C-alpha atoms as a printed R data frame, in Angstrom:
    type eleno elety resid chain resno       x       y       z
1   ATOM     1    CA   UNK     A     1 -55.108  -6.654 -28.805
2   ATOM     2    CA   UNK     A     2 -53.761  -7.832 -25.414
3   ATOM     3    CA   UNK     A     3 -54.914  -4.604 -23.779
4   ATOM     4    CA   UNK     A     4 -58.508  -5.627 -24.847
5   ATOM     5    CA   UNK     A     5 -58.312  -9.153 -23.482
6   ATOM     6    CA   UNK     A     6 -57.517  -7.762 -20.018
7   ATOM     7    CA   UNK     A     7 -60.700  -5.376 -19.994
8   ATOM     8    CA   UNK     A     8 -63.554  -6.239 -17.589
9   ATOM     9    CA   UNK     A     9 -66.743  -7.614 -19.398
10  ATOM    10    CA   UNK     A    10 -68.875  -4.421 -18.548
11  ATOM    11    CA   UNK     A    11 -66.309  -2.061 -20.609
12  ATOM    12    CA   UNK     A    12 -66.544  -4.151 -23.270
13  ATOM    13    CA   UNK     A    13 -70.322  -4.261 -23.539
14  ATOM    14    CA   UNK     A    14 -70.182  -0.618 -23.356
15  ATOM    15    CA   UNK     A    15 -67.793  -0.502 -26.355
16  ATOM    16    CA   UNK     A    16 -70.136  -2.894 -28.562
17  ATOM    17    CA   UNK     A    17 -73.118  -0.494 -27.564
18  ATOM    18    CA   UNK     A    18 -71.161   2.445 -28.629
19  ATOM    19    CA   UNK     A    19 -71.224   3.775 -32.175
20  ATOM    20    CA   UNK     A    20 -68.638   2.579 -34.959
21  ATOM    21    CA   UNK     A    21 -66.351   5.605 -35.250
22  ATOM    22    CA   UNK     A    22 -66.297   6.541 -31.296
23  ATOM    23    CA   UNK     A    23 -65.605   2.703 -30.446
24  ATOM    24    CA   UNK     A    24 -62.949   2.120 -32.986
25  ATOM    25    CA   UNK     A    25 -61.245   5.196 -31.931
26  ATOM    26    CA   UNK     A    26 -61.474   3.740 -27.971
27  ATOM    27    CA   UNK     A    27 -60.485   0.467 -29.252
28  ATOM    28    CA   UNK     A    28 -57.342   1.904 -31.112
29  ATOM    29    CA   UNK     A    29 -56.464   4.235 -27.654
30  ATOM    30    CA   UNK     A    30 -56.891   1.233 -25.369
31  ATOM    31    CA   UNK     A    31 -54.932  -1.280 -27.716
32  ATOM    32    CA   UNK     A    32 -51.520   1.060 -27.854
33  ATOM    33    CA   UNK     A    33 -51.915   1.235 -24.004
34  ATOM    34    CA   UNK     A    34 -53.138   4.618 -23.700
35  ATOM    35    CA   UNK     A    35 -51.076   7.826 -23.490
36  ATOM    36    CA   UNK     A    36 -47.326   7.562 -23.181
37  ATOM    37    CA   UNK     A    37 -47.146   3.959 -23.935
38  ATOM    38    CA   UNK     A    38 -44.318   3.969 -26.298
39  ATOM    39    CA   UNK     A    39 -41.449   4.819 -24.205
40  ATOM    40    CA   UNK     A    40 -38.384   7.140 -24.205
41  ATOM    41    CA   UNK     A    41 -37.377   7.081 -27.846
42  ATOM    42    CA   UNK     A    42 -40.866   6.449 -28.938
43  ATOM    43    CA   UNK     A    43 -41.895   9.203 -26.931
44  ATOM    44    CA   UNK     A    44 -40.282  11.393 -29.579
45  ATOM    45    CA   UNK     A    45 -41.881   9.509 -32.453
46  ATOM    46    CA   UNK     A    46 -43.419  12.593 -34.245
47  ATOM    47    CA   UNK     A    47 -39.707  13.897 -34.295
48  ATOM    48    CA   UNK     A    48 -38.888  13.354 -38.134
49  ATOM    49    CA   UNK     A    49 -41.691  10.925 -38.307
50  ATOM    50    CA   UNK     A    50 -39.401   8.356 -36.445
51  ATOM    51    CA   UNK     A    51 -42.502   6.018 -35.630
52  ATOM    52    CA   UNK     A    52 -43.651   5.760 -39.402
53  ATOM    53    CA   UNK     A    53 -40.139   5.391 -40.915
54  ATOM    54    CA   UNK     A    54 -39.316   2.585 -37.755
55  ATOM    55    CA   UNK     A    55 -42.420   0.791 -39.071
56  ATOM    56    CA   UNK     A    56 -41.412   1.164 -42.842
57  ATOM    57    CA   UNK     A    57 -37.865   0.294 -42.438
58  ATOM    58    CA   UNK     A    58 -39.178  -2.882 -40.199
59  ATOM    59    CA   UNK     A    59 -41.325  -4.135 -42.586
60  ATOM    60    CA   UNK     A    60 -39.046  -3.681 -45.598
61  ATOM    61    CA   UNK     A    61 -36.353  -5.824 -43.247
62  ATOM    62    CA   UNK     A    62 -38.952  -8.581 -42.655
63  ATOM    63    CA   UNK     A    63 -39.671  -8.760 -46.628
64  ATOM    64    CA   UNK     A    64 -36.111  -8.877 -47.527
65  ATOM    65    CA   UNK     A    65 -34.696 -11.429 -45.009
66  ATOM    66    CA   UNK     A    66 -38.092 -13.288 -44.536
67  ATOM    67    CA   UNK     A    67 -38.415 -12.764 -40.757
68  ATOM    68    CA   UNK     A    68 -40.916 -12.802 -38.482
69  ATOM    69    CA   UNK     A    69 -39.308  -9.927 -36.378
70  ATOM    70    CA   UNK     A    70 -37.181  -7.057 -37.442
71  ATOM    71    CA   UNK     A    71 -35.590  -6.654 -34.050
72  ATOM    72    CA   UNK     A    72 -35.762  -7.991 -30.331
73  ATOM    73    CA   UNK     A    73 -36.978  -4.437 -29.112
74  ATOM    74    CA   UNK     A    74 -40.529  -3.977 -30.529
75  ATOM    75    CA   UNK     A    75 -41.556  -0.179 -30.858
76  ATOM    76    CA   UNK     A    76 -43.195   0.424 -27.312
77  ATOM    77    CA   UNK     A    77 -42.429   0.857 -23.555
78  ATOM    78    CA   UNK     A    78 -42.180  -2.840 -22.756
79  ATOM    79    CA   UNK     A    79 -38.602  -2.470 -24.346
80  ATOM    80    CA   UNK     A    80 -37.571   0.243 -22.169
81  ATOM    81    CA   UNK     A    81 -38.533   0.037 -18.804
82  ATOM    82    CA   UNK     A    82 -37.022   1.251 -15.917
83  ATOM    83    CA   UNK     A    83 -35.089   3.765 -17.846
84  ATOM    84    CA   UNK     A    84 -35.539   7.459 -17.486
85  ATOM    85    CA   UNK     A    85 -34.050  10.148 -19.630
86  ATOM    86    CA   UNK     A    86 -33.275  13.765 -19.349
87  ATOM    87    CA   UNK     A    87 -34.695  16.326 -22.270
88  ATOM    88    CA   UNK     A    88 -30.964  16.775 -23.493
89  ATOM    89    CA   UNK     A    89 -30.134  12.675 -23.757
90  ATOM    90    CA   UNK     A    90 -33.798  12.327 -25.190
91  ATOM    91    CA   UNK     A    91 -33.076  15.107 -27.798
92  ATOM    92    CA   UNK     A    92 -29.641  13.825 -28.399
93  ATOM    93    CA   UNK     A    93 -30.811   9.883 -28.992
94  ATOM    94    CA   UNK     A    94 -33.902  11.048 -31.284
95  ATOM    95    CA   UNK     A    95 -31.708  13.459 -33.153
96  ATOM    96    CA   UNK     A    96 -28.983  10.131 -33.604
97  ATOM    97    CA   UNK     A    97 -31.873   7.799 -34.432
98  ATOM    98    CA   UNK     A    98 -33.058  10.227 -37.300
99  ATOM    99    CA   UNK     A    99 -29.762  10.213 -38.885
100 ATOM   100    CA   UNK     A   100 -29.172   6.656 -38.758
101 ATOM   101    CA   UNK     A   101 -32.457   5.781 -40.077
102 ATOM   102    CA   UNK     A   102 -31.813   8.472 -42.876
103 ATOM   103    CA   UNK     A   103 -28.368   6.672 -43.781
104 ATOM   104    CA   UNK     A   104 -30.106   3.194 -43.743
105 ATOM   105    CA   UNK     A   105 -32.810   4.597 -46.071
106 ATOM   106    CA   UNK     A   106 -30.665   6.240 -48.656
107 ATOM   107    CA   UNK     A   107 -28.033   3.274 -48.692
108 ATOM   108    CA   UNK     A   108 -31.196   0.737 -48.379
109 ATOM   109    CA   UNK     A   109 -28.815  -1.142 -46.029
110 ATOM   110    CA   UNK     A   110 -31.300  -3.040 -44.013
111 ATOM   111    CA   UNK     A   111 -29.122  -5.490 -41.955
112 ATOM   112    CA   UNK     A   112 -27.860  -2.537 -40.050
113 ATOM   113    CA   UNK     A   113 -31.411  -1.527 -38.930
114 ATOM   114    CA   UNK     A   114 -31.636  -4.133 -36.089
115 ATOM   115    CA   UNK     A   115 -27.874  -3.552 -35.139
116 ATOM   116    CA   UNK     A   116 -28.777  -0.100 -34.691
117 ATOM   117    CA   UNK     A   117 -31.734  -0.666 -32.623
118 ATOM   118    CA   UNK     A   118 -30.925  -3.433 -30.514
119 ATOM   119    CA   UNK     A   119 -27.335  -1.488 -29.713
120 ATOM   120    CA   UNK     A   120 -29.692   1.385 -29.085
121 ATOM   121    CA   UNK     A   121 -31.737  -0.495 -26.334
122 ATOM   122    CA   UNK     A   122 -28.933  -2.579 -24.988
123 ATOM   123    CA   UNK     A   123 -26.219   0.019 -24.617
124 ATOM   124    CA   UNK     A   124 -26.813   3.632 -25.273
125 ATOM   125    CA   UNK     A   125 -30.087   4.079 -23.649
126 ATOM   126    CA   UNK     A   126 -29.009   2.207 -20.135
127 ATOM   127    CA   UNK     A   127 -25.735   4.218 -20.561
128 ATOM   128    CA   UNK     A   128 -27.530   7.515 -20.968
129 ATOM   129    CA   UNK     A   129 -30.111   6.347 -18.042
130 ATOM   130    CA   UNK     A   130 -26.886   5.494 -15.970
131 ATOM   131    CA   UNK     A   131 -25.308   9.007 -16.481
132 ATOM   132    CA   UNK     A   132 -28.377  10.643 -15.485
133 ATOM   133    CA   UNK     A   133 -29.773   8.507 -12.575
134 ATOM   134    CA   UNK     A   134 -26.428   7.846 -10.945
135 ATOM   135    CA   UNK     A   135 -24.271  10.127  -8.794
136 ATOM   136    CA   UNK     A   136 -22.818  12.830  -8.518
137 ATOM   137    CA   UNK     A   137 -25.160  13.917 -11.290
138 ATOM   138    CA   UNK     A   138 -28.560  12.781  -9.437
139 ATOM   139    CA   UNK     A   139 -28.943  13.073  -5.569
140 ATOM   140    CA   UNK     A   140 -32.175  11.936  -4.268
141 ATOM   141    CA   UNK     A   141 -34.639  12.696  -7.230
142 ATOM   142    CA   UNK     A   142 -34.512  13.992 -10.633
143 ATOM   143    CA   UNK     A   143 -36.856  15.675 -13.191
144 ATOM   144    CA   UNK     A   144 -36.460  13.031 -16.385
145 ATOM   145    CA   UNK     A   145 -38.878  11.366 -18.777
146 ATOM   146    CA   UNK     A   146 -39.740   8.076 -17.292
147 ATOM   147    CA   UNK     A   147 -39.413   5.758 -20.299
148 ATOM   148    CA   UNK     A   148 -42.228   3.311 -19.070
149 ATOM   149    CA   UNK     A   149 -44.966   6.132 -19.091
150 ATOM   150    CA   UNK     A   150 -43.145   8.668 -21.274
151 ATOM   151    CA   UNK     A   151 -44.336  11.495 -18.615
152 ATOM   152    CA   UNK     A   152 -41.886  13.739 -17.108
153 ATOM   153    CA   UNK     A   153 -41.699  13.146 -13.578
154 ATOM   154    CA   UNK     A   154 -39.625  13.395 -10.443
155 ATOM   155    CA   UNK     A   155 -37.563   9.843 -10.602
156 ATOM   156    CA   UNK     A   156 -35.654   8.441  -7.664
157 ATOM   157    CA   UNK     A   157 -31.879   8.286  -8.057
158 ATOM   158    CA   UNK     A   158 -30.325   4.763  -8.662
159 ATOM   159    CA   UNK     A   159 -28.430   3.498  -5.593
160 ATOM   160    CA   UNK     A   160 -24.566   3.046  -5.914
161 ATOM   161    CA   UNK     A   161 -24.835  -1.044  -6.326
162 ATOM   162    CA   UNK     A   162 -27.312  -0.498  -9.119
163 ATOM   163    CA   UNK     A   163 -24.956   2.343 -10.642
164 ATOM   164    CA   UNK     A   164 -21.354   0.333 -10.106
165 ATOM   165    CA   UNK     A   165 -22.465  -2.981  -9.808
166 ATOM   166    CA   UNK     A   166 -18.630  -3.879  -9.703
167 ATOM   167    CA   UNK     A   167 -17.961  -1.534  -7.034
168 ATOM   168    CA   UNK     A   168 -16.226  -3.250  -3.832
169 ATOM   169    CA   UNK     A   169 -17.513  -3.128  -0.554
170 ATOM   170    CA   UNK     A   170 -16.187  -0.782   2.258
171 ATOM   171    CA   UNK     A   171 -14.292  -4.057   3.716
172 ATOM   172    CA   UNK     A   172 -12.823  -5.275   0.618
173 ATOM   173    CA   UNK     A   173 -11.516  -1.627  -0.083
174 ATOM   174    CA   UNK     A   174  -9.786  -1.435   3.352
175 ATOM   175    CA   UNK     A   175  -8.508  -4.981   3.141
176 ATOM   176    CA   UNK     A   176  -7.356  -3.865  -0.556
177 ATOM   177    CA   UNK     A   177  -5.739  -0.921   0.740
178 ATOM   178    CA   UNK     A   178  -4.159  -2.646   3.518
179 ATOM   179    CA   UNK     A   179  -2.511  -5.173   1.267
180 ATOM   180    CA   UNK     A   180  -1.191  -2.386  -0.718
181 ATOM   181    CA   UNK     A   181   0.248  -0.549   2.157
182 ATOM   182    CA   UNK     A   182   1.976  -3.790   3.334
183 ATOM   183    CA   UNK     A   183   3.389  -4.187  -0.129
184 ATOM   184    CA   UNK     A   184   4.691  -0.878  -0.064
185 ATOM   185    CA   UNK     A   185   6.488  -1.325   3.402
186 ATOM   186    CA   UNK     A   186   7.851  -4.380   2.253
187 ATOM   187    CA   UNK     A   187   9.490  -3.159  -0.838
188 ATOM   188    CA   UNK     A   188  10.598  -0.195   0.962
189 ATOM   189    CA   UNK     A   189  12.639  -2.288   3.803
190 ATOM   190    CA   UNK     A   190  14.043  -4.168   1.037
191 ATOM   191    CA   UNK     A   191  15.587  -1.278  -0.923
192 ATOM   192    CA   UNK     A   192  16.709   0.008   2.256
193 ATOM   193    CA   UNK     A   193  18.711  -3.200   3.101
194 ATOM   194    CA   UNK     A   194  20.008  -3.279  -0.271
195 ATOM   195    CA   UNK     A   195  20.972   0.423  -0.329
196 ATOM   196    CA   UNK     A   196  22.897  -0.059   3.227
197 ATOM   197    CA   UNK     A   197  24.320  -3.119   1.368
198 ATOM   198    CA   UNK     A   198  25.850  -1.233  -1.266
199 ATOM   199    CA   UNK     A   199  27.080   1.835   0.772
200 ATOM   200    CA   UNK     A   200  29.102  -0.657   3.032
201 ATOM   201    CA   UNK     A   201  30.504  -2.273   0.226
202 ATOM   202    CA   UNK     A   202  31.367   1.044  -1.457
203 ATOM   203    CA   UNK     A   203  32.972   2.301   1.843
204 ATOM   204    CA   UNK     A   204  34.987  -0.817   2.118
205 ATOM   205    CA   UNK     A   205  36.156  -0.942  -1.552
206 ATOM   206    CA   UNK     A   206  37.160   2.633  -1.170
207 ATOM   207    CA   UNK     A   207  39.396   1.523   2.248
208 ATOM   208    CA   UNK     A   208  40.992  -1.216   0.128
209 ATOM   209    CA   UNK     A   209  41.986   1.378  -2.656
210 ATOM   210    CA   UNK     A   210  43.116   3.644   0.027
211 ATOM   211    CA   UNK     A   211  45.208   1.131   1.293
212 ATOM   212    CA   UNK     A   212  46.815   0.041  -1.852
213 ATOM   213    CA   UNK     A   213  47.948   3.709  -2.585
214 ATOM   214    CA   UNK     A   214  49.396   4.246   0.656
215 ATOM   215    CA   UNK     A   215  51.430   0.774   0.273
216 ATOM   216    CA   UNK     A   216  52.568   1.786  -3.222
217 ATOM   217    CA   UNK     A   217  53.717   5.240  -2.405
218 ATOM   218    CA   UNK     A   218  55.535   3.868   1.249
219 ATOM   219    CA   UNK     A   219  57.350   1.201  -1.073
220 ATOM   220    CA   UNK     A   220  58.706   3.968  -3.580
221 ATOM   221    CA   UNK     A   221  59.699   6.183  -0.565
222 ATOM   222    CA   UNK     A   222  61.509   3.074   0.717
223 ATOM   223    CA   UNK     A   223  63.512   2.165  -2.347
224 ATOM   224    CA   UNK     A   224  64.864   5.832  -2.990
225 ATOM   225    CA   UNK     A   225  67.824   5.726  -0.969
226 ATOM   226    CA   UNK     A   226  69.415   2.716  -2.500
227 ATOM   227    CA   UNK     A   227  69.308   4.754  -5.848
228 ATOM   228    CA   UNK     A   228  71.077   7.425  -4.543
229 ATOM   229    CA   UNK     A   229  73.719   5.338  -2.742
230 ATOM   230    CA   UNK     A   230  74.667   3.658  -6.096
231 ATOM   231    CA   UNK     A   231  74.583   7.041  -7.803
232 ATOM   232    CA   UNK     A   232  77.005   8.139  -5.156
233 ATOM   233    CA   UNK     A   233  79.138   5.177  -5.618
234 ATOM   234    CA   UNK     A   234  79.151   5.834  -9.322
235 ATOM   235    CA   UNK     A   235  80.192   9.223  -8.729
236 ATOM   236    CA   UNK     A   236  82.933   8.311  -6.420
237 ATOM   237    CA   UNK     A   237  84.271   5.717  -8.674
238 ATOM   238    CA   UNK     A   238  84.768   7.991 -11.659
239 ATOM   239    CA   UNK     A   239  86.304  10.523  -9.315
240 ATOM   240    CA   UNK     A   240  88.818   8.275  -8.404
241 ATOM   241    CA   UNK     A   241  89.570   7.352 -11.986
242 ATOM   242    CA   UNK     A   242  89.868  10.846 -12.646
243 ATOM   243    CA   UNK     A   243  92.313  11.340  -9.590
244 ATOM   244    CA   UNK     A   244  94.564   8.405 -11.138
245 ATOM   245    CA   UNK     A   245  94.450   9.598 -14.613
246 ATOM   246    CA   UNK     A   246  95.818  12.929 -13.324
247 ATOM   247    CA   UNK     A   247  98.396  11.314 -11.292
248 ATOM   248    CA   UNK     A   248  99.904   9.351 -14.081
249 ATOM   249    CA   UNK     A   249  99.996  12.170 -16.403
250 ATOM   250    CA   UNK     A   250 102.167  14.072 -13.768
251 ATOM   251    CA   UNK     A   251 104.546  11.453 -13.727
């Protein structure tokens, strides 16, 4: 009844003077906030009787657990202000809500009711609104359901800071790119220095091996003649012995 308390006295006096039935209808209309007071998901309250089922589940939850409220987000536009959804997003969320309500109704898992409703308002609806109102999907204005009025209107797109609060500024981006480039350059210089050092060590090792091979081959060549001379000496001695033996035989 907060809406009635804010009405001017003149309008209240008019309501009092009206017949009972029209006055009751008008009072209910004003107390509900007028047309479109239910917000985005409640906009489709007629879909699968979501509004009636919400009230029934909420009453069951309060009765079972002795709570004053069944959720932090009551059924109404106060819970979804500054959000907007396109027709596709609205249809998907209403269908999902219908299915979740159905599971809760069948299993009587009333403890899941506030969990789902809070998640819907804290996570899913802001996520879908961000997809609808943020670039690149949205440029300038987009036609969507305003969750505060439940009317399809041209809604201004959100700026980049609203869409991406963790997004760095241009200077921070350039600073980050500069530091990355410097790091890459430093690592490249270190890699080149290590490659040059390894190449020099490999060349020096190859030269040492080549020198050792040359020294070994030259040593083998220098040792060849004495062996031949020794063989030659042995051959001469045997020849002399044979000749001496032949002379002795002739005698």
